[in-house]
N, C-alpha and C positions, 0 to 999 in steps of 0.2 A: 570421321567427324561425328557419325551416329553412335559411336561407342560409348561415349559419355551419356548420350541421350538413353541409350539402352539400359545402362546401369540404373539410371534413375527409374526408367519404367519397370524394370525388374524389382527394385525397392518397392514402388507403390503396388505392382502386382502381388507380391508376397504379404503384403500389409492387408490387401484387401481394399481397404478404403483409409485415406487420411483426411482427418477433418481438421483444416486450419493451415493457413499458409505460413504462420509461425512454427507450428508443429512440425511441418514437413521441413523447413530450414533447419530446426534444430535436430531433427532425426538423421538427417543427411550429414551435418555438421559432426554429430556424435559418432555416427558410423566411419566417418573420415579419420577422425582422431583414434579410434580404437582398431585402426588398420584395413578398413575396407577401401577399395581403390577409387574412391570419388576424386575427381580433379578440382572441383569448383575451388576458387580462392574466397575466403571469408575474412570480413572486417569486423571489428567490434562496433556494435550498433545500440541503439536504445533498449532492444528486447535481448541483447546478447549478440552472438556471432551472426552474421547476415552476408549472404552472397547474392550480388547483383547477377552473377552469371547463372545460379541456380534460378532465380526467377526468370530470366531470359529463357532458360532451358524449358522450364515448365510451359512459358508462354508458346514456345515453338512447336513443343508436343500437343498442345491444345489446338494449335494452327493446323498442325499436319494431320489431326483426328485420331491421335494415337492416345490422348489423354483427355479424359471428361473432367471439366470443372463445373461444379454447381454452386451458384452463389446464393445464399440464403440469408434472409434478414433476421437477424437476432437481437432483439431490443433495439439498442441504439447503434449498432454496428452490422457489419455483413461479415458472413463466415463462408469459407469455401471448402468444398469437399472434392477430393480428388480420388479418381477411380481410372482404371486402364480401360480403353475402348475395346470392341472386338478386333478392330484394325491393329490396335497396339499389341494385342495378345498375338495376333498373327505375325506380326513384325517380329516379335521376341521368340517366337517358334522357329523363325528362320535364321535368327541372330542370336544365339544363345549367349548367355552372360554368365561366366563361371565365378560365382562368388559363393564358396561353402559357407554354412551357418547364417547366411543372410536372413533367411526367412525367421529363423529363432530369435535373432537380434531384432528384427524390425517388428515382429508380431509383439514382443516383450516392450519395445519402445512406444509402440502405438497404444499400447494399454495404459501408458502412463499419460498424466495430464500435461499440458504446455507449459505451465508453471513450473512443474518439477524439472521438465527437460530444458526450460530456460537456465535453471539453477545448474544442471548437471552440463550443459554446453558452456556455461560460464566459468565452471571450476576447469573444465578441460581447456579452455581458451588461455587460462592463466596456470597451464600446468607446468611452466617453467619456475613458478615461485612455491615457496614453502606452504604448507596448510595454513599456517598462521597468517601469512600475506595474502593468500587467496580468500581467507574467512574476511580479513579486512577490506579487499577488493569488493567482495560481495555486499558486505554492509553498506559501503560507501556508494558503489555504482547501482546497487539494486535496493536502495533503502526503502523504495515505495513498494516493494514486494514483501517486506517484512520477514525475511528468511531468519530462521533459527539456527543456532549451533548445530541442533540435532538434525534439521533438514540438510545442512552442509554435510554433515557426517554420512548420512543417508545417501547423498550424492556421491560421495567417494565410495561408498560401499557399492552402488548401483554401477559405478564404472568398473569396478572390479569384477563385478557379475558378468557384465559384457564381455570383459577381455578373457574370462575364463571360458565362456560359451564358444569363443573362436580359436580356443588352441586346440 
């Protein structure tokens, strides 16, 4: 059962710190779509792909003392920062997770902003559609984000970059 928890812990550990619940959701979804063995199920939600299972898993890891969640007030909203605790690092040292290239991909994704990761994850969610259809979906479903054609193209290039890293 804790194998999936360990994968999530490994992702957070190699990232150092992940700021934002939305960002964490998008990073795990993108990693799953480019072939990392994350098992969480995702559905399309207001901010793109979202997994209730992932939210539950994060809560469980916090309750077990393996994950540290810091809640900060940022203007009119709260932002969450996630890091692995010492107990979490100990657990991982005894339960190794073998995911080659994970660090390279997660460090890279962690350097991106949540808005861009939301676009990348949305593009990946509709990867069964043509580029033109995906662009239409993005303009329709994400109209408030005001993404441009250039940003959508950048998202496709970024997906290719991540896939290249894991080959």
